[in-house]
matplotlib code that plots the C-alpha trace (Angstrom):
import matplotlib.pyplot as plt

x = [-143.7, -141.0, -138.7, -136.8, -134.6, -132.5, -130.2, -129.2, -127.1, -129.4, -126.7, -127.4, -131.0, -129.6, -129.7, -131.2, -132.9, -136.7, -136.7, -135.2, -137.7, -141.0, -139.4, -139.2, -141.8, -145.7, -147.2, -148.1, -144.6, -143.4, -145.9, -145.4, -141.5, -141.2, -143.3, -140.4, -137.2, -135.1, -137.0, -134.0, -134.2, -137.9, -137.1, -134.2, -136.4, -139.1, -136.4, -135.4, -139.0, -139.5, -136.3, -137.1, -140.5, -138.9, -136.6, -139.8, -141.7, -138.9, -138.7, -142.4, -142.0, -143.5, -141.6, -142.0, -143.1, -141.1, -140.4, -143.5, -145.8, -145.1, -146.3, -145.3, -148.2, -149.3, -152.6, -154.8, -152.4, -149.6, -147.8, -146.0, -147.8, -147.3, -149.7, -149.1, -150.4, -150.4, -152.6, -150.4, -151.2, -151.2, -152.9, -149.8, -150.2, -147.2, -145.7, -143.1, -140.8, -139.0, -136.0, -133.3, -130.9, -128.6, -126.7, -128.8, -132.1, -133.6, -136.5, -137.4, -140.4, -142.4, -144.7, -147.1, -149.5, -153.0]
y = [-1.2, -1.0, -3.3, -3.3, -5.5, -5.5, -7.8, -7.6, -9.5, -11.1, -10.3, -6.9, -7.3, -9.1, -6.9, -3.7, -1.4, -1.3, 2.4, 1.1, -1.7, 0.6, 3.4, 0.9, -1.8, -1.8, -3.5, -6.5, -7.0, -7.0, -9.4, -11.6, -11.9, -12.1, -15.3, -16.9, -18.1, -16.1, -13.1, -11.5, -13.3, -12.4, -8.7, -8.7, -9.9, -7.5, -4.6, -6.0, -5.8, -2.2, -1.2, -2.7, -1.1, 2.5, 1.7, 0.5, 3.6, 5.8, 4.4, 5.2, 8.9, 8.4, 9.6, 10.4, 6.9, 6.0, 2.5, 2.5, 3.3, -0.1, -3.0, -6.7, -9.2, -12.7, -13.3, -16.4, -18.6, -17.3, -15.4, -12.3, -9.0, -5.4, -2.5, 0.8, 2.7, 6.1, 7.5, 7.7, 9.5, 6.3, 2.7, 0.3, -3.4, -4.9, -8.6, -9.6, -12.7, -13.1, -15.6, -15.9, -18.5, -18.6, -15.3, -13.2, -12.2, -10.9, -9.2, -8.8, -6.3, -5.6, -2.6, -1.7, 1.1, 0.0]
z = [220.2, 223.0, 224.9, 228.2, 230.1, 233.2, 235.0, 238.8, 241.1, 243.8, 246.7, 246.2, 247.7, 251.1, 254.0, 252.1, 254.5, 255.0, 253.8, 250.4, 250.3, 250.9, 248.4, 245.5, 246.2, 246.8, 249.8, 247.7, 246.2, 249.4, 250.9, 248.2, 248.3, 252.0, 252.2, 250.8, 252.7, 250.2, 249.2, 247.9, 244.4, 243.9, 245.2, 242.8, 239.8, 240.8, 240.7, 237.2, 235.9, 237.2, 235.6, 232.3, 232.4, 232.8, 229.9, 227.5, 228.9, 228.1, 224.5, 224.2, 225.4, 228.6, 231.6, 235.3, 236.4, 239.5, 240.6, 243.3, 240.4, 238.8, 240.5, 239.4, 240.5, 239.2, 237.2, 238.0, 235.9, 238.1, 235.1, 235.8, 235.2, 235.2, 236.6, 236.4, 239.4, 238.3, 235.1, 232.1, 228.7, 226.7, 227.0, 227.2, 227.1, 228.7, 228.6, 231.2, 231.7, 234.8, 235.7, 238.4, 239.3, 242.5, 241.6, 238.8, 238.3, 234.9, 233.5, 230.2, 229.1, 225.9, 225.9, 223.1, 222.8, 222.6]

ax = plt.figure().add_subplot(projection="3d")
ax.plot(x, y, z, "-o")
ax.set_aspect("equal")
plt.show()
């Protein structure tokens, strides 16, 4: 099992370019975030999740997974989940926790080989 955690300033995600968003986030993630009046807190949380996933995967010797290969979505219970969009050599089960307040966003990920 491996863990990853990341924390970001929400302010960093205000006024970022469309190019940046398209390089980092999937269409599903952008659609989800921009339905809110303050999308930057949701964008920051998803960015944290992607960074935390990369850290956890690296600890499991899985590399070459980009931010765009990692998708954060919500299941039917509205719990955040991780989906890896490109094939990887191992079957990994993720658990994800996201949180944010006015200024910071954080994500904590566990990754376990199946």
